[in-house]
N, C-alpha and C positions, 0 to 999 in steps of 0.2 A: 637487596640480598644479591650477592654477585655470582654469577655462571661462571663455570671455566671454559676452557676450549673443547671447544665440540659440543658445549652444553647450551640450554637455552632457560627462559625464566619458567617455560610449563614441563621441565625436564622434570622424570620422577618425583621426587622429596619435595621441590621448590615450591608448589601449591600448598603441600600438607604444612611444612614449617612456615609457611608466610600466616596461614590457617591458624596454628597452634599460637605464634606470636600475637595475631589479632585476637584470640580468644583471652588471651591473658593482659588483654589492653593495650597493648601497639598500634600504632599506623604502620603499617608494614608496606614497603613499595620493593616489588621486583619487577626487573627489568631486561629485556635482550640488549648486548652490546652491540653498536652499530655494524658490526663486522661481523656478527656471529654466522652470517650465512642463513639466519632460519628467517622466516618473510611468509607470505601467502597465508596460509592455516595455521603458524605458530608452531609448527612440528616438523616442516621439512626443510631440508639445505636446499632451497631454490633461490638464493643469492650468492652464487657461487663466488661472483665477483669482487663483492665486498666482502667476503671470506679470504679470499685470495690475496686481498691488498690489505687487510686487518694489519695492525699494530698493535703493542703493547701501549706506545704512547697515546694512540686513540683508544683503547679502553680507561686509560688514565682520565682523559679529557671527558670521555661519556660521565665516566663517575662524579665527575666534578660538577657538570651540568645538571647531572640528577640531583647532587646535593642542593645546587642554587635554586632549582626548582621547587624543592621541599622546601628549601629557606623560605620563600618567594611567595609559597602558599598556592603553587599551580597545580597540588590534589586535592585542595579543598582543606588542608590542615597546615599551621603551623606549628611543628613539636619545640617544646623547652631544652630537648637535650636529642641526640642522634646516636645510633648505635649503627656498625656497620657486620655484615655478616657476608663468607665469601667461602665459596668451596673450588678447591685447586687454583687453577691462576686467576680464579676471580679472588681467594684468598690474597694472593701475591700481590694483586691491583686493590686490594682490598687494604692491605698493609703501606702500601706507597703514598695512597691518599692519607691513610689515619697519621701519616708522619712527617706529613705539611699542612693537615686541616684541623683547625683548633675547634672545630665545632663538634667533630667525634669524640664522643663520652664514652662510649664502651666499643670494644671492637671482639669479634669473635671469628676466630678462621679454621675452618673444617679440611683438612687434608694439603693446606697450602703450599705450595712450593717455596722455596727459599731462594732458587735461582731461577731466573726465568729462562736462559738457557736450555735447562734439561727438557723443556716440554719440545725444542725444535732440534735436540742433538740428531734423532736419528735422521736427519734430514740436511742437517748444517751443509756438511760435504756438496751434496747435491744442487743445494741452494747457491753455494759460493760456485759450483763449477758450471751450473745452468742457465741458473736465476730463477727457477721454478721446480717444484715436486708435488707431490701427493702427500697425504696423508691420510689414513683410512680409519673411516666411521665404523666401529668395529659392532655397532647394534644393527646399521643397516648394511653394513658391506659396501656403501659408499664410499668411495674417492674423492677427499676434498681439496680441489687447486692450493696452493701456496706460491705466492710470487717470493721477490727477494725483498720485500718491502720489510718484512717482519725482522729479518735477519739485519738489516741497514739500521734498523731502528733501533737494534740491541747493539749493534756495533757502535753506535754514534752516543747513547746514552745509559749504555748495561754497566758503568762504573760510578754515573752519577745518579739521575733521574729515575733510571728503572734498577738501581740496585736495592734487592728488596731488604737485604740483611743491613746496609746500611739503614733503611728506614727504620727498620725494626726496632734500632736502637733509638731514634728520636718519637716514637710512639709513647704518648702520655698518658692516652686511655686504659683504662683496666682491659687488659688482653686475655682472653680465655683461646687456647691455641688445642685444637682437638686433632687428633691424627690416630688411624687404624695400624698396630703392629703389622698386619699383613698386605699394608696398601701394596698393589701391584703395579702402580704407576708412579706415584710419588712417594718415595719410602720414608719409614717415619723418621728416619735421620732428620729430615726437612725442618717437621716439626720440632725436633729438639735443638737444632740450630738456630731457629728461630726464638726458641727461648732463652738460649743464651745471647744472643746478641740483644734482646728486650735489655730497655732500662730495669734497675732494680725495682722490685716494688709490687703493683696488682698485675703480675702475669700467671697464668696457671695452665700446665702442661698437663692435657688429660689425654692419656691413651688410652685405648679400647681395644681389650685384648682380642686378636684372632678377626678384626674388622678389617675389610679391605676398602680401596678408594671411595666407594660410594654407601658404605654402611650397612651392605645387604640392600641398598634398594635398587631398584630396576625403573626401565621405563618401557612400555606403560607401565603406572604405577599400579602395583599388585600389592600393596597395603605395607603396613610399618614392621617393622621387628624389632627383636630386643636391643640389637646393638644400635640401631636408629633411635630408639626410643630413649637410651642413655644420651644420645649425642643432643636432639631434641631438648630433653628435658635440664641439661645443664646449661645448653643454649640459652632457654627461655628464663632460666632460675639467674643465669649472670646478666641478662637483660633489665630484668626486674631489681636486681641488688643495685645495679650501677646506674640506671635512668631513669630511677625513682624521681 
C-alpha cells in the first residue's frame, strides 16, 4: 500500500486498511517511501533532506524494490498473486508500476493523480527560478523543503516513464479507481481521466459522493466513517474477487 506526498505508512487510515485486508486473509505490506521525510518515531517529518531531494523516479524504484522483496520472501511469505493500492501520489506511482510489472494482479487507486506535475504546480515557478521552495504540511503547519530534483526528474521523464496516463493504458490488471467528488486536492476529473485512458475491460470508476481527498479520515486516527467504509469495503471486495 503506497502513501502520497506528505503522507506516511502510519498516517490516518493506512493501518486500518492494512488490518482490514489482513482480516480478509491477505498478507498486506505498507511502507514509507525512502524520501517520505518521516523517520525516527514514524510520525514526525524529521528527515527533511531526504524529503527535499525526493523524486517520482525514486518512489517508482522504491516500489519495485518492495515488490522484489515480497517476491523473494523477505517478509516471510511468497504470494501467488499481487495487488497494489495507492492513495494520491501513491496511486500515481502504483499505476506507473502496474503499467510495467506483470506481477500485479489487481490495482486499486484512491484519489490518484493522473498527472504528476499537479502536485508541484504551486511551486514550479519558484523551483525553476531559485532551485528550491517549500510546501506546507497542513496538519502540522511545518514547511517542508523541496529542491529542484523533483522538477528535473519530471522534466526528464514526464513524457515517458513518469507519464501516468500512458501507463494507465498499459495496465492489464483489474483496476478499481476510487475518487471523492469533493476532493479538494486532486479533482475527481483525474479519476475520470485515468478511467478513460485505461484499457477496455476490468476497470471500475467508483465515485464517492461528497467525499474529500482522504474520504473523511484524519490523523491522528479518530475512527472510520461511512464514506471511508464504502471505499475500504469496495477495496477488500475487489482484491478478494481478483486475487483469489
